[in-house]
PAPABA-445539 format. One record per residue: residue in one letter; residue number from 1; z negated, y, x negated of N, C-alpha, C, O in turn. Coordinates in steps of 0.05 Angstrom, whole numbers, m for minus. Each point is the difference from the previous one (the first is absolute). Layout:
! residues N
ATOM   code   pos     n.pz     n.py     n.px    ca.pz    ca.py    ca.px     c.pz     c.py     c.px     o.pz     o.py     o.px
ATOM      A   NUM        Z        Y        X        Z        Y        X        Z        Y        X        Z        Y        X
...
//
This chain:
! residues 328
ATOM   code   pos     n.pz     n.py     n.px    ca.pz    ca.py    ca.px     c.pz     c.py     c.px     o.pz     o.py     o.px
ATOM      X     1     m105     m455     m244      m28        6       m6       m8       26       14       15       20       m2
ATOM      X     2      m38      m20       15       m9       24       14      m15       18      m19      m12       m9      m20
ATOM      X     3       13       35       26      m16       19      m16      m18       16       18        6        3       24
ATOM      X     4      m29        6      m35      m19       17       14      m10      m13       26      m10       15       18
ATOM      X     5       13      m41      m15      m11      m15       22       10       10       28      m14       m2       20
ATOM      X     6       38       13      m19       10        9       26        8      m24       16       10      m20      m11
ATOM      X     7      m14       21       38        7      m23       17       30       m5       m2       16       18       m5
ATOM      X     8       m9      m44       10       28       m7       m2       17       14       21       25        1       m3
ATOM      X     9      m37        8       26       17       13       20        5       29       m7       14       14       15
ATOM      X    10      m24       m4      m38        8       26      m10       28       m2      m13        3      m13      m21
ATOM      X    11       16       27       32       27        0      m12        0       18      m24       12       m6      m21
ATOM      X    12      m27       29       23       m2       19      m22      m29        8       m4      m14        5       19
ATOM      X    13        5       m4      m44      m26       10       m6        2       20      m23        9       m7      m22
ATOM      X    14      m17       32       27        0       21      m20      m28        6       m8      m17        4       17
ATOM      X    15       11       m5      m43      m28        2       m9       m3       22      m22       10       m3      m22
ATOM      X    16      m24       24       30       m8       22      m19       24       11      m15        0        4      m24
ATOM      X    17       22        2       39       25        9      m12       m3       30       m8       m8       17       16
ATOM      X    18       16      m11      m41       m1       27      m10       27        8      m12       12      m15      m15
ATOM      X    19       m4       40       21       23       12      m13       m4       30       m2       m3       14       20
ATOM      X    20        2       m4      m45       m4       29       m5       26       10      m13       12      m12      m17
ATOM      X    21       m3       36       26       22       13      m13      m11       24      m16      m16       16       10
ATOM      X    22       24      m14      m34       m9       21      m18       22       20       m4       22       m7       m9
ATOM      X    23      m27       32       16       19       22       m4      m10       17      m23      m22       12        2
ATOM      X    24       37      m10      m23       m9       15      m23        3       30        6       21        9        9
ATOM      X    25      m42        6      m14        0       29        4       13       14      m23       10      m12      m19
ATOM      X    26      m11       39       20       10       16      m22      m18       m4      m24      m22       m9        2
ATOM      X    27       32       17      m25      m15       m2      m25      m27       14        3       m1       23        9
ATOM      X    28      m20      m37      m15      m27       12        2      m13       m4       27      m23        8        3
ATOM      X    29       38      m19       17      m12       m4       26       m5      m30        4       11      m17      m14
ATOM      X    30      m28       11       33       m8      m28        5       24      m15       14       17       12       13
ATOM      X    31      m17      m39      m17       18      m17       15       m9       m1       29      m23        1        6
ATOM      X    32       43       m2       11       m6       m3       29        4      m29        8       21      m11       m3
ATOM      X    33      m43       m1       13        1      m28        8        0       m2       31      m17       12       13
ATOM      X    34       37      m26       m2        1       m6       29       m6      m29        4       13      m18      m10
ATOM      X    35      m34       13       26       m8      m28        5       13       m9       26      m12        3       22
ATOM      X    36       36      m14      m24       15       m7       24      m11      m26       13        3       m4       24
ATOM      X    37      m15      m13      m40      m14      m24       10      m25       m3      m17        2       m3      m24
ATOM      X    38      m25        4       38      m25        1      m16      m20      m21       11      m18        7       15
ATOM      X    39       23      m32      m23      m18      m21        9        7      m10       28      m18       m4       16
ATOM      X    40       44        0      m11        8       m9       27       m3      m30        3       10      m15      m17
ATOM      X    41      m23        6       38       m3      m28        7        5       m5       29      m12       14       17
ATOM      X    42       29      m33      m10        3       m9       27       15      m27        0       11       m8      m20
ATOM      X    43      m11       m5       43       15      m25        2       15        0       27       m7       13       19
ATOM      X    44       28      m29      m18       16       m3       24        3      m29        7        7      m16      m17
ATOM      X    45      m14        9       42        1      m28        8       28       m7       11       16       17        5
ATOM      X    46      m12      m43       m1       25      m10       11        4       12       28      m18       m1       16
ATOM      X    47       42       10      m11        8       11       27      m17       24        8       m4        4       24
ATOM      X    48       m6       11      m43      m16       24        6       15       25       m8       14        0      m20
ATOM      X    49      m18       21       35       10       26       m9      m24       17       m9      m17        7       16
ATOM      X    50       17       m1      m42      m21       16      m13       12       28       m4       21        3      m13
ATOM      X    51      m34       17       23       10       28       m1      m14       15      m23      m25       m1       m2
ATOM      X    52       41       14      m14      m10       17      m21        7       29        9       24        7       m1
ATOM      X    53      m43        8        9        6       26       12      m13       23      m16      m22       m2      m11
ATOM      X    54       36       25       11      m10       24      m14       22       20       m1       24       m6        6
ATOM      X    55      m31       31      m12       20       21       m1       18       m3      m25       m5      m16      m17
ATOM      X    56       26       32       16       19       m1      m23      m16        6      m26      m16       19        0
ATOM      X    57       22      m34      m20      m13        5      m26      m26      m16       m3      m14        3      m21
ATOM      X    58        7      m20       40      m25      m15       m2        2      m24      m17      m20      m12       m8
ATOM      X    59       45        3        2        4      m22      m18       12      m25       13        1      m21      m13
ATOM      X    60        7       23       39        8      m24       15       25      m13      m12       m1      m25       m5
ATOM      X    61       22       40        0       25      m12      m11       m4      m10      m28       12      m20       m8
ATOM      X    62      m28       34       m8       m6      m10      m27      m13      m27        0        7      m17      m16
ATOM      X    63      m25       12       35      m13      m26        3       20      m21        6       m1      m22      m10
ATOM      X    64       20       28       28       22      m19        6       16       m7      m25        7      m23       m4
ATOM      X    65       m1       43      m12       16       m4      m24      m16      m17      m21       11      m15      m15
ATOM      X    66      m37       19       15      m17      m15      m18       m1      m30        8        1      m18      m17
ATOM      X    67       m2       13       43        0      m27       11       25      m15       m9       m1      m23       m8
ATOM      X    68       24       37       10       26      m13       m7        5        1      m30       21       m9       m9
ATOM      X    69      m40       21       m6        3        3      m29       24       17       m8       11       m3      m22
ATOM      X    70       m3       21       40       19       21       m8      m14       20      m18       13       13      m16
ATOM      X    71      m39      m12       19      m18       16      m18      m21      m20      m11       m8      m18       14
ATOM      X    72        1       23      m39      m20      m17      m12      m28       12        4       m4       23       m8
ATOM      X    73      m15      m37       20      m27       11        4      m15        4      m27        5      m15      m19
ATOM      X    74      m23       34       18      m17        3      m24      m20      m22       m1       m6      m10      m22
ATOM      X    75       m5        1       45      m18      m22        1       m1      m11       28       11       12       18
ATOM      X    76      m26      m34      m14       m2      m13       26       20      m23        3       17       m4      m18
ATOM      X    77      m20      m11       39       17      m24        4       13        0       27      m11       11       19
ATOM      X    78       34      m24      m18       15       m4       25        6      m30        2       12      m11      m18
ATOM      X    79      m21       m1       39        5      m29        4       17       m4       25       m6       11       21
ATOM      X    80       26      m28      m24       18       m5       23       m1      m30        5        6      m17      m17
ATOM      X    81      m15       10       41       m4      m28        8      m18      m15      m20        6      m22       m8
ATOM      X    82      m28       36        0      m19      m12      m18        6        0      m29      m16      m10      m16
ATOM      X    83       39       20        8        7        0      m28        3       29      m11       13       17       13
ATOM      X    84      m26      m12      m35        0       27      m11       28        7      m11       13      m16      m13
ATOM      X    85       m4       40       19       26       10       m8       m2       17      m25      m15       20        0
ATOM      X    86       29      m28      m21        1       17      m23       29        1      m10       16      m17        9
ATOM      X    87       m9       35      m26       27        2      m10        7      m23      m20       23       m4       m8
ATOM      X    88      m44      m11        0        4      m20      m20        3      m28       12        5      m19      m15
ATOM      X    89       m8       16       41        3      m28       11       21       m2       21       11       20       10
ATOM      X    90       m5      m45       m2       21       m5       20       m8       10       28       18        1       17
ATOM      X    91      m43        5      m13       m9        9       26       13       27        9        1        6       23
ATOM      X    92        9        9      m43       13       25        6       26       m5       16        6       14       19
ATOM      X    93        8      m36      m26       24       m7       15       m8       m8       29       14        6       19
ATOM      X    94      m37      m20      m17       m9       m9       26       m6       23       19        8       m1       23
ATOM      X    95      m21       22      m33       m7       22       18       26       16        6        2       11       22
ATOM      X    96       17      m10      m40       24       16        5       18      m15       20       17       13       13
ATOM      X    97      m20      m39      m11       14      m15       21      m16        0       26       12        3       21
ATOM      X    98      m38       m8      m23      m16       m4       23      m11       26       12      m13       m1       22
ATOM      X    99       17       24      m35      m10       25       10       24       20       m1       10        7      m21
ATOM      X   100       m2        2       44       23       19        2       m9       27       11      m23        2       10
ATOM      X   101       40       18      m13       m8       27        7       20       13       19       24       m2       m3
ATOM      X   102      m34       17       23       16       17       17       m8       29       m6      m23        7        3
ATOM      X   103       43        9      m12       m6       27       m9        0       20       23       10       m6       22
ATOM      X   104      m20       29      m27       m2       22       20       27        9       10        5        5       24
ATOM      X   105       14       m1      m43       25       14        6       22      m20        5       10      m12      m20
ATOM      X   106       m1        8       45       21      m20        5       28       10      m10       19      m15        1
ATOM      X   107      m18       40       m9       25       11      m10        3       m4      m30       21       m7      m10
ATOM      X   108      m43       10       m5        0       m2      m29       m5      m28      m10        7       m7      m23
ATOM      X   109      m18      m11       39       m9      m26      m10       21      m22        2       m4      m22      m10
ATOM      X   110       27       29       22       22      m20        0       25       12      m12        6       24        4
ATOM      X   111        9      m40      m18       24        9      m15       23        7       19        9      m17       15
ATOM      X   112       m1       43      m15       21        8       19       27      m13       m5       18        0       17
ATOM      X   113      m14      m11      m41       26      m11       m7        2      m30        6       22      m12       m3
ATOM      X   114      m43        0       13        0      m29        6        1       m4       30      m10       16       16
ATOM      X   115       23      m38       m8        0       m7       29      m28       m9        7      m16       m7      m17
ATOM      X   116       10        7       43      m26       m9        9       m6      m29       m8      m22       m6       m8
ATOM      X   117       42      m11       10       m3      m28       m8       m9       m2      m30      m18      m14       m7
ATOM      X   118       32       29      m10       m6        0      m29      m28       11       m6      m14      m10      m18
ATOM      X   119        6       30       34      m27       12       m4      m22      m20        6      m19       m4      m14
ATOM      X   120       23      m10       37      m21      m19        9       m1      m25      m18      m22      m11       m4
ATOM      X   121       45        3       m6       m1      m25      m17       m6        6      m29       m2      m19      m16
ATOM      X   122       m1       44        8       m5        7      m28      m25      m14      m11        2      m10      m23
ATOM      X   123      m25       10       37      m23      m14      m11        5      m30       m6      m11      m11      m19
ATOM      X   124       28       m2       36        6      m28       m4       16       m4      m26       m3      m20      m14
ATOM      X   125       20       40        9       16       m2      m25      m17        5      m25        3      m13      m20
ATOM      X   126      m21       33       23      m18        6      m23      m17      m24       m7       m4       m6      m23
ATOM      X   127       m6       m8       44      m17      m24       m5       15      m26       m1      m11      m22       m2
ATOM      X   128       38       24        3       17      m23       m3       m6      m22       21       m3      m23       m7
ATOM      X   129        1       31       32       m6      m18       22       26       m8       14       14       17       10
ATOM      X   130       m9      m43       m9       23      m11       16       27        6      m11        4       14      m20
ATOM      X   131       16      m26       33       28        5       m6        9       25       14      m15       12       15
ATOM      X   132       39       m3      m20       11       24       12        0       m3       31       m8       19       14
ATOM      X   133       16      m42       m5        1       m5       30      m29        1       11       m4       11       22
ATOM      X   134      m14      m23      m36      m28       m1       10      m12       28        0      m15        7       18
ATOM      X   135       21        9      m38      m10       28       m1       11       16       24      m14       15       13
ATOM      X   136       40      m18       m9       12       14       23      m13       m8       26       m6       17       17
ATOM      X   137        1      m43      m14      m13      m11       25      m28       11        3       m8        8       22
ATOM      X   138       m8       m8      m44      m27       10        1       m1       30        6      m17        9       15
ATOM      X   139       36        6      m26        2       29        5        6        6       29      m11       18       12
ATOM      X   140       30      m34        0        7        4       28      m24       m7       18       m5       13       20
ATOM      X   141      m10      m34      m28      m24       m8       15      m20       23        0      m13        6       20
ATOM      X   142        9        6      m44      m19       22       m2        8       24       17      m17       12       13
ATOM      X   143       43       m6      m12       10       22       17       m5       m6       29       m7       18       16
ATOM      X   144        9      m44       m9       m5       m8       28      m29        3        7       m7        8       22
ATOM      X   145      m11      m15      m42      m29        2        5       m9       29        4      m20        4       14
ATOM      X   146       34       15      m26       m8       28        3       16       13       23       m1       25        3
ATOM      X   147       15      m42       12       14        9       25       22       21       m6        3       19       15
ATOM      X   148       12      m24      m36       24       16       m5       24      m16       10        9      m18      m14
ATOM      X   149        1       24       37       21      m16       12       23       18       10       m5       24        6
ATOM      X   150       30      m34       m4        9      m27       m9       m2       m2      m30        9       17      m15
ATOM      X   151      m21      m40        6       m7       m3      m28       24        2      m19       m1       14      m20
ATOM      X   152       23      m28       26       23        1      m17       12       28       m3       10        8      m21
ATOM      X   153      m11        6       44       11       27        0      m17       19      m18       11       15      m16
ATOM      X   154      m37      m17       20      m19       16      m17        3       m7      m29        0       18      m17
ATOM      X   155        2      m44       11        1       m9      m28       23       12      m16       m2        4      m24
ATOM      X   156       24        2       38       24       11      m14       m1       30       m3       17       12      m14
ATOM      X   157      m36        1       26       m1       29       m1      m13       10      m26      m11      m16      m15
ATOM      X   158       12       43       11      m13       13      m23      m23       17       12        0        7       23
ATOM      X   159      m20       m1      m40      m24       14       10        6       26       16      m14        6       19
ATOM      X   160       34       10      m28        5       25       13        9       m3       29        1       19       16
ATOM      X   161        7      m44       m9        9       m6       28      m23       m6       19        5       m5       23
ATOM      X   162      m29        3      m34      m23       m7       16      m19       23        4        0       19      m16
ATOM      X   163      m17      m21       36      m21       21        5      m23       m5      m19       m2      m21      m13
ATOM      X   164      m17       40       12      m24       m3      m17      m16      m25        8       m9      m15      m18
ATOM      X   165        5       11       44      m15      m23        9       14      m27       m8      m13      m19       m7
ATOM      X   166       39       19       10       15      m24       m8       m2       m5      m30       m2      m23       m9
ATOM      X   167        3       44       m6       m2       m3      m30      m27      m11       m7       m2      m17      m18
ATOM      X   168      m19       26       32      m26      m11       m7       m2      m29        8      m14      m16      m13
ATOM      X   169       28        8       34        1      m29        7       15      m16      m21       m8      m23       m6
ATOM      X   170       28       36       m6       14      m13      m23      m19       m4      m23       m1      m22      m12
ATOM      X   171      m15       42        6      m20       m1      m22      m21      m22        6       m8      m14      m18
ATOM      X   172        0       11       43      m19      m21        8       14      m28       m3      m13      m19       m9
ATOM      X   173       38       17       17       15      m25       m3        1       m8      m29       m3      m24       m7
ATOM      X   174        9       43      m10        1       m5      m29      m28       m9      m10       m1      m17      m18
ATOM      X   175      m20       28       29      m27       m8       m9       m8      m28        9      m14      m14      m15
ATOM      X   176       24        5       38       m9      m26       10       19      m23       m7       m6      m23        5
ATOM      X   177       30       30      m17       20      m21       m4       m9      m22      m20       10      m22        1
ATOM      X   178      m29       29      m19      m10      m20      m19      m24      m15       11      m12      m16      m14
ATOM      X   179        6       21       40      m23      m14       12      m27        7      m14      m14      m19       m9
ATOM      X   180        8       45        6      m24        7      m16      m26       m5       14        0       m4       24
ATOM      X   181      m21        2      m40      m27       m3       12      m12       27        6      m17        3       18
ATOM      X   182       26       18      m32      m11       27        3       22       21        0       18       m2      m17
ATOM      X   183      m19       21       35       19       23       m1      m17       25       m2      m18        5       16
ATOM      X   184       25       12      m36      m13       26       m2       18       20       14       23        5       m8
ATOM      X   185      m33        7       29       15       19       16      m11       28       m6      m22        7       10
ATOM      X   186       37        9      m25      m10       26       m9       11       22       19       23        8       m3
ATOM      X   187      m40        1       21        7       21       20       27       m8       13       18       17        0
ATOM      X   188      m15      m41       11       26       m9        9       12       15       24       24       m2        6
ATOM      X   189      m41       17        9       11       14       23       m2       30       m1        8       14       18
ATOM      X   190      m19       m3      m40       m6       28       m2       25       18        1       m1       23        8
ATOM      X   191       24      m34      m18       25       16        0       18       m6       23       23       10        1
ATOM      X   192      m32      m26       18       16       m7       24       m7       18       24      m23       10        1
ATOM      X   193       42       m8       17       m6       15       25      m23      m15       15       m2      m24       m1
ATOM      X   194      m14       40       14      m23      m11       14        9      m22       20      m14      m19        4
ATOM      X   195       37       23        8       10      m18       20        6      m28      m11        0      m20       15
ATOM      X   196        6       18      m41        7      m27      m11      m23      m12      m15        1      m23       m9
ATOM      X   197      m23       38        5      m23      m10      m16      m12      m25       13       m6      m20      m14
ATOM      X   198        2       22       40      m14      m22       14       16      m26       m3      m12      m22       m2
ATOM      X   199       38       24        3       17      m24       m3       m4      m14      m27        0      m24       m2
ATOM      X   200       m2       41      m19       m4      m11      m27      m28      m13       m3       m3      m21      m11
ATOM      X   201      m17       34       23      m27      m11       m1       m2      m26       16      m13      m19       m9
ATOM      X   202       26       18       32        1      m25       16       14      m22      m16       m9      m23        1
ATOM      X   203       30       30      m15       15      m20      m16      m19      m11      m22        0      m25       m4
ATOM      X   204      m15       42      m10      m18       m9      m21      m21      m20       12       m5      m21      m12
ATOM      X   205       m6       28       36      m20      m17       12       13      m27        8      m13      m21       m3
ATOM      X   206       37       22       13       14      m25        8        6      m18      m23       m4      m24        1
ATOM      X   207       13       36      m23        6      m16      m25      m25      m12      m11        0      m23      m10
ATOM      X   208      m22       38       12      m26      m11       m9       m9      m24       16       m8      m20      m11
ATOM      X   209       10       22       37       m8      m22       18       18      m24       m4      m10      m23        1
ATOM      X   210       36       27       m5       19      m22       m1       m2      m14      m27        2      m25       m2
ATOM      X   211       m5       40      m20        2      m11      m27      m26        0      m16       m1      m10      m22
ATOM      X   212      m21       21       34      m25        0      m14        0       18      m25      m16       m4      m19
ATOM      X   213       33       25       19        1       19      m23      m24       18        0       m8       10       21
ATOM      X   214       m3       m5      m44      m21       21       m3       14       26       m7       21        1      m13
ATOM      X   215      m33       21       22       11       27       m5      m22       18      m13      m23        0        9
ATOM      X   216       31       14      m30      m15       23       m9       15       24       10       21        7       m9
ATOM      X   217      m34        6       29       13       23       14      m12       26      m11      m23        6        4
ATOM      X   218       40        9      m17       m9       25      m13        8       24       17       23        2        8
ATOM      X   219      m42       15       m1        6       22       18      m19       23       m3      m22       m3      m10
ATOM      X   220       30       27       20      m18       22        4       m6        4       30      m16       17        8
ATOM      X   221       30      m33        8        0        4       29      m18      m21       14        8      m24        2
ATOM      X   222      m31       32        6      m20      m19       11        8      m10       27      m10      m21        9
ATOM      X   223       27       35        6        8      m10       26       18      m25       m3       m3      m19       16
ATOM      X   224       22       19      m35       15      m25       m4      m17      m21      m13        4      m24        5
ATOM      X   225      m23       32      m22      m18      m19      m13      m16      m16       21       m3      m24       m1
ATOM      X   226       m8       39       21      m16      m12       21       17      m20       16      m10      m21        8
ATOM      X   227       35       27       m4       18      m17       16        6      m26      m14        3      m21       13
ATOM      X   228       m1       21      m39       11      m23      m15      m21      m15      m17        4      m23       m6
ATOM      X   229      m26       37       m1      m18      m12      m20      m22      m17       11       m8        1       23
ATOM      X   230       m3      m18      m41      m24      m16        6      m24       12      m15      m21        4       13
ATOM      X   231       24        1      m39      m21       13      m15       12       24      m14       24        2       m5
ATOM      X   232      m42       17       m3       10       25      m12      m18        7      m24      m24       m4        1
ATOM      X   233       36       16      m21      m15       13      m22        9       29       m1       24        5       m2
ATOM      X   234      m43       14        3        7       28       m2       m2        9      m29      m21       m4      m13
ATOM      X   235       42       15        3        3        7      m28       m1       30       m4       14       15       14
ATOM      X   236      m31       m6      m33       m1       29       m6       m1        4      m30      m18       m9      m13
ATOM      X   237       39       22        2        2        5      m28       m7      m24      m18      m16        1      m18
ATOM      X   238       30      m23       25       m2      m24      m17      m24      m18        5       m4      m20      m14
ATOM      X   239      m13       27       34      m24      m15        7        1       m9       29        8       15       18
ATOM      X   240      m16      m40      m13       m4       m9       28      m27       11        9      m21       m6      m12
ATOM      X   241       21       22       34      m25       12        9      m12      m14       25      m23        3        6
ATOM      X   242       40      m18        8       m9      m15       23       19      m23        6       24        4       m3
ATOM      X   243      m35      m27       11       17      m22        6      m13      m18       21      m25       m1        2
ATOM      X   244       41      m12       14      m10      m18       21       20       m6       21       24        8       m3
ATOM      X   245      m31      m22       25       19       m5       22       10       26       11      m16       19        4
ATOM      X   246       42      m17        1       12       26        6      m11       13       26       m3       24        1
ATOM      X   247       m2      m40       19      m10       12       25      m28       12       m4       m6       21       11
ATOM      X   248      m11      m35      m26      m27       10       m6        1       26      m16      m13       20        6
ATOM      X   249       29      m20      m28        1       23      m18       11       24       15      m10       22       m3
ATOM      X   250       31      m25       19       12       23       13      m15        9       25        3       23        9
ATOM      X   251      m18      m41        3      m16        8       24      m27       12       m8      m10       17       15
ATOM      X   252       m1      m26      m37      m25       12       m9        0        3      m31      m13      m16      m14
ATOM      X   253       27       37        4        1        4      m29      m27        7      m11      m16       14       13
ATOM      X   254       10      m24      m38      m25        6      m12        3       18      m25      m20       10      m10
ATOM      X   255       45       m6        1        5       17      m23       12       27       11       18       m1       17
ATOM      X   256      m27       24      m27       11       25        9       31        3       m3       13       13       16
ATOM      X   257       m2      m26      m37       29        2       m3       15      m16       21       20        9       10
ATOM      X   258      m31      m32       m3       12      m16       22        0       17       26       19        0       15
ATOM      X   259      m42       13      m10       m3       17       23       21       22        1       12        6       20
ATOM      X   260       m8        6      m44       19       22       m2       29       m9        6       16       14       13
ATOM      X   261       m9      m38      m23       26      m12        5        4       m5       30       21        6       11
ATOM      X   262      m42      m16        2        2       m5       29        2       26       15       15        1       20
ATOM      X   263      m30       19      m28        1       26       13       29       12        0        8       14       18
ATOM      X   264        7      m21      m39       26       12       m3       22      m14       15       23        9        0
ATOM      X   265      m29      m32       14       20      m14       16        6       17       24      m18        8       14
ATOM      X   266       44       m4       m8        7       15       23       m3      m18       25        7      m23        0
ATOM      X   267      m16       35       22       m4      m15       24       22        5       20        8       23        3
ATOM      X   268        3      m44        9       23        4       19       m9       11       27       18        6       16
ATOM      X   269      m44       m2      m11       m9        9       26        7       30        3      m10       17      m15
ATOM      X   270       27      m10       35        7       28        4      m23       19        6        1       24       m5
ATOM      X   271      m23      m35       16      m24       16        6      m12       11      m26      m14       20        1
ATOM      X   272       19      m34      m23      m12        9      m25       18       18      m16       m6        8      m23
ATOM      X   273       29        0       34       20       15      m14      m11       27      m11        6        7      m23
ATOM      X   274      m22        7       39      m10       26       m8      m29       m1       m8      m13       21       m5
ATOM      X   275        2      m45        5      m29       m2       m8       m2        3      m30       15      m12      m15
ATOM      X   276      m34       29        7       m4        3      m29      m11      m26      m12      m19      m11       10
ATOM      X   277       31        2      m32       m8      m25      m12      m12        6      m27       12       12      m17
ATOM      X   278      m36      m21       13      m14        5      m25        3      m25      m18       m9      m21        7
ATOM      X   279       21       26      m30        2      m22      m20      m23        4      m20       m2       21      m13
ATOM      X   280      m16      m41       12      m25        3      m16        6       m5      m29       m6      m21      m11
ATOM      X   281       17       42       m2        5       m1      m28        1       28      m11        9       18       14
ATOM      X   282      m20      m13      m38        0       26      m12       24        4      m19       11      m20      m10
ATOM      X   283       m4       45        6       19        5      m21      m13       m7      m27      m24        5       m4
ATOM      X   284       39      m18      m14      m13       m9      m25      m11       23      m16       13       21       m4
ATOM      X   285      m38      m24       m6      m11       20      m18        7       m8      m29        8      m23       m5
ATOM      X   286      m12       41      m13        8       m5      m27      m22      m16      m15      m15       11      m16
ATOM      X   287       15      m37       20      m19      m17      m14       16      m22      m14       23       m6        7
ATOM      X   288      m36       m7      m26       12      m23      m14        2      m23       19      m20      m12        9
ATOM      X   289       45        4       m2        5      m21       20      m14      m26       m8      m10      m15       17
ATOM      X   290        9        9      m43      m10      m26       m8      m30        0       m7      m10      m19      m11
ATOM      X   291       m3       41       17      m29        2       m4      m13       m6       27        1       17       18
ATOM      X   292      m15      m40      m16      m12       m7       26       19      m10       20       21      m11       m7
ATOM      X   293      m27       15       33       18       m9       21       26       15        0        0       25       m3
ATOM      X   294       22      m39        5       27       12       m1        4       21       22       14       20       m3
ATOM      X   295      m27      m25       26        5       16       24      m19       23        3        3       16       19
ATOM      X   296      m22      m13      m38      m21       20        5       10       29        2      m12       16       14
ATOM      X   297       34      m10      m28       11       27        1       11        8       27        2       24        7
ATOM      X   298        4      m44       10       11        6       26      m18       m9       23        6        3       24
ATOM      X   299      m29      m15      m31      m17      m13       20      m19       20       14      m14       15      m13
ATOM      X   300       14      m15       40      m18       19       14      m29      m11        0      m18       15        9
ATOM      X   301       13      m39      m18      m27      m12        1      m12       m3      m27      m20      m14       m4
ATOM      X   302       31       27      m17       m8       m4      m27      m30        6       m5      m11       19       11
ATOM      X   303       m1      m36      m27      m29        3       m8       m1       m1      m30       19       m7      m14
ATOM      X   304      m43       13        3       m3        1      m29        7      m27      m13       11       m1      m22
ATOM      X   305      m18      m21       36        4      m27      m12       29       m6       m4        7      m17      m16
ATOM      X   306       11       32       29       29       m4       m3       10        7      m27       24       m5       m7
ATOM      X   307      m41       16      m10        7        5      m28        3      m27      m15       12       m2      m21
ATOM      X   308      m24      m19       32        3      m27      m10       23      m13       15        7        8       22
ATOM      X   309        6      m28      m35       22      m14       13      m11      m23       17      m13      m18      m11
ATOM      X   310       18       18       37      m10      m22       17       15      m26       m4       25        0       m4
ATOM      X   311      m39      m23        6       13      m26       m1       10       m7       28      m10       11       20
ATOM      X   312       30      m29      m19       10      m10       26      m21      m21        9        0      m22      m11
ATOM      X   313      m17       29       30      m22      m17        9        5      m13       27       13       12       17
ATOM      X   314      m23      m36      m14        2      m14       25      m18       13       21      m24        4       m6
ATOM      X   315       35        3       29      m17       10       21       m2      m19       24      m17        2       17
ATOM      X   316       35      m22      m17       m1      m22       19       15      m23      m13        9        2      m23
ATOM      X   317       m7      m24       37       12      m24      m12       29        5      m10        8      m11      m20
ATOM      X   318        7       28       35       28        4       m7        7       28       m8       23        6       m6
ATOM      X   319      m43       12        5        7       28       m7      m14       10      m25      m23       m8       m5
ATOM      X   320       37       25      m10      m11       12      m24        7       30        0       21        8        9
ATOM      X   321      m40        8      m18        4       29       m1      m11       11      m27      m22       m9       m9
ATOM      X   322       36       28       m3       m9       13      m25       m9       28        8       15       19       m4
ATOM      X   323      m40      m17       14      m10       27        8      m30       m1        2      m11      m20       10
ATOM      X   324       m2       41      m20      m29        2        2       m9        9       28      m22       m7        8
ATOM      X   325       39       21        6       m7       11       27        5      m20       22      m17       m4       17
ATOM      X   326       40      m10      m18        8      m20       20       m3       12       28      m19       m7       15
ATOM      X   327       37       24       m8        0       13       27        2      m21       22        9      m22       m4
ATOM      X   328      m17       30       28        3      m17       24       21       12       19        5      m11       21
//
């Protein structure tokens, strides 16, 4: 049964997702509420890479955990292949089989005491897929698909015997071994040497083309986002402030925060090495973050109307922006 009328080619549909964390203050002081996800909505189509981008603390990883139900949302819905996921129905098993995750840290995300073969086949054992021989065969196939060769030699090793890039390939092999429809990649290259990042990004694109896997790519790095993504949502303090096709959003940002993120990308051109670069963002002033536009304390274009909270409005067929100014 479909929910919220999302098209059947949507692998994932997130609708008005909210999660607030309440930190109790000292006796006699107010509670401090952090809105890590505040009305988040987006969808991901089959064989599409959807990028969720923003600085640290914007709520990106929390949203990933909410999708997988590692955290329970306060409100909103998550639908996977047209079926709403809740903790009370069998669809939770479906998303945990059909949606896998690749974590940021290739050192901490795999068990150092297990062989590479055991690490990769662990999801098959959790979901009780196949016989022991079939699991071994599927795990070896996955290692082959992520180009860890010679496969049998790699399979018998332990994580400390591999490089960071190889370990992240092991993590990707573990993610694809169950033949998932969606992979959540949370900053998958941020802890790797620059020289091996491109290889991991190429691998993700190749796996997507070959198997039709959808990716939710979480990052603060817009240069890798541009290389790998189809559509992007810019996240700021739990709110999506701009969304649309990635080339359009990054070539002509309409939200001041998107512009500031683009300003901060380092350019490889040596002629620009000593050129002064202006990042169009202010130091935050002491205002209530949740009063009006989230970004107004840091925005160089702020106007009186920004005391109200802007809605995410359509500015073209495929683009939406939450801003009263809408810069060009």
